[in-house]
C-alpha positions as CSV (number, residue, x, y, z in Angstrom):
1,X,94.8,108.5,86.9
2,X,93.1,106.3,89.8
3,X,94.3,103.6,92.2
4,X,93.3,100.8,90.1
5,X,94.7,102.1,86.9
6,X,97.9,102.9,88.6
7,X,98.2,99.9,89.9
8,X,97.9,98.3,86.6
9,X,99.9,100.6,85.1
10,X,102.9,100.2,87.1
11,X,102.8,96.5,88.9
12,X,104.5,94.5,85.6
13,X,107.5,97.2,86.0
14,X,107.6,97.1,90.2
15,X,107.1,93.1,89.9
16,X,110.5,93.0,87.3
17,X,112.5,95.1,89.2
18,X,111.8,93.5,92.5
19,X,113.1,90.4,90.7
20,X,116.3,91.6,90.6
21,X,116.9,94.2,93.4
22,X,115.2,92.6,95.9
23,X,112.7,95.8,96.3
24,X,109.5,94.7,97.2
25,X,106.9,95.5,94.1
26,X,104.2,96.6,96.9
27,X,106.5,99.1,97.9
28,X,107.3,100.4,94.7
29,X,103.6,101.0,94.2
30,X,103.1,102.3,97.2
31,X,105.5,104.9,97.2
32,X,104.7,105.7,93.6
33,X,101.1,106.3,94.4
34,X,102.2,108.2,97.6
35,X,104.6,110.7,95.6
36,X,103.0,111.1,92.5
37,X,99.1,111.0,94.1
38,X,98.3,108.1,91.9
39,X,100.2,109.2,88.5
40,X,98.3,112.6,88.8
41,X,101.3,115.5,90.1
42,X,102.6,117.7,88.1
43,X,105.6,116.1,88.8
44,X,104.7,112.7,87.5
45,X,103.3,114.5,84.4
46,X,106.2,116.5,83.4
47,X,109.6,113.9,84.0
48,X,107.7,110.8,84.3
49,X,109.0,111.0,88.2
50,X,107.1,109.0,90.6
51,X,109.0,109.1,93.9
52,X,110.0,112.7,93.9
53,X,113.2,111.8,93.2
54,X,115.8,115.3,93.3
55,X,118.9,116.1,91.4
56,X,121.9,116.3,93.0
57,X,125.4,116.9,91.4
58,X,125.8,113.4,90.5
59,X,122.5,113.2,88.3
60,X,124.1,113.4,84.2
61,X,120.3,113.2,83.0
62,X,117.5,116.0,82.1
63,X,115.8,117.7,84.9
64,X,112.8,119.4,85.9
65,X,113.0,122.7,88.3
66,X,109.5,122.6,90.4
67,X,108.3,123.6,94.2
68,X,108.2,121.4,96.7
69,X,107.5,121.1,100.4
70,X,109.7,120.4,102.7
71,X,109.1,119.7,106.4
72,X,111.9,121.3,108.2
73,X,112.4,122.4,111.5
74,X,108.8,121.6,113.1
75,X,107.5,123.2,110.0
76,X,106.3,123.1,106.2
77,X,107.7,125.4,103.6
78,X,107.8,125.5,100.5
79,X,111.5,125.5,98.5
80,X,112.5,125.4,94.6
81,X,114.4,122.2,94.0
82,X,116.2,120.7,90.8
83,X,114.0,116.6,90.0
84,X,115.5,113.7,87.7
85,X,113.4,113.7,84.6
86,X,112.9,110.6,82.9
87,X,111.3,109.0,79.4
88,X,108.5,107.1,81.0
89,X,108.2,104.9,83.8
90,X,110.3,102.1,83.6
91,X,113.5,104.3,83.7
92,X,112.2,105.7,86.6
93,X,111.4,102.4,88.4
94,X,115.0,101.3,87.3
95,X,116.5,104.8,88.7
96,X,114.7,104.8,92.0
97,X,115.8,101.0,92.4
98,X,119.4,102.0,91.5
99,X,119.4,104.7,94.1
100,X,118.1,102.5,97.0
101,X,120.8,100.0,96.0
102,X,123.4,102.6,96.1
103,X,123.3,104.3,99.1
104,X,124.5,102.5,101.5
105,X,122.1,104.7,104.6
106,X,119.5,102.1,102.5
107,X,120.7,98.9,103.3
108,X,119.6,97.6,105.9
109,X,115.8,97.8,104.1
110,X,117.5,95.0,102.1
111,X,117.0,92.8,105.4
112,X,113.3,93.2,104.4
113,X,110.8,91.2,102.1
114,X,107.6,92.5,102.7
115,X,106.9,96.3,100.9
116,X,105.5,97.2,104.7
117,X,108.9,96.7,106.6
118,X,110.9,97.5,103.7
119,X,109.1,101.1,104.0
120,X,109.3,101.6,107.6
121,X,112.9,100.9,107.1
122,X,113.7,103.3,104.3
123,X,111.4,105.7,106.5
124,X,113.9,105.0,109.6
125,X,117.1,105.2,106.8
126,X,116.0,109.5,106.4
127,X,114.5,109.0,103.3
128,X,111.9,111.6,103.2
129,X,111.4,114.6,105.5
130,X,107.9,114.2,106.2
131,X,107.8,112.2,110.3
132,X,104.9,109.9,108.9
133,X,106.3,109.0,105.6
134,X,107.1,105.6,106.4
135,X,103.6,104.8,108.0
136,X,101.6,106.8,104.5
137,X,103.4,103.8,102.6
138,X,102.4,100.9,104.6
139,X,98.8,102.3,105.0
140,X,98.6,102.3,100.9
141,X,100.3,98.6,100.3
142,X,97.5,98.0,103.2
143,X,94.3,99.4,101.8
144,X,95.1,98.3,98.6
145,X,96.0,94.5,99.2
146,X,99.6,95.9,97.4
147,X,101.2,92.5,99.2
148,X,100.0,90.4,96.8
149,X,102.4,91.8,94.0
150,X,105.3,90.9,96.3
151,X,104.1,87.0,95.6
152,X,105.9,85.4,92.8
């Protein structure tokens, strides 16, 4: 899927989610693009998992076992992981929103209304092990003018 097709496919669900959750649609689309390679990753193709959300013990839905790369102790390593598996994109976006809303460590991000500041706050709260994660999401927002998705 190319970036324009990805944005067209995901944006309506991201905007609907933003209305209900206050999670900026630009952030949702950019994070999904980064995490899924614009919807081309094996995880997104096999599990409709755009955001790389792992299946913790509390997850009672379907799972997919797949290796991942983590930045640990100053280097990239490959480790096996359980990932949440969804029936479609909307279920993925809804679960992603619930994940952010229900985890106290991400609550400071909800003080921000722009996708870029929200992304930096989520990264600062430890969402990913990549030290450049927040800036990568911000770069996608800027490169594809995704902030327009946040305007109602």
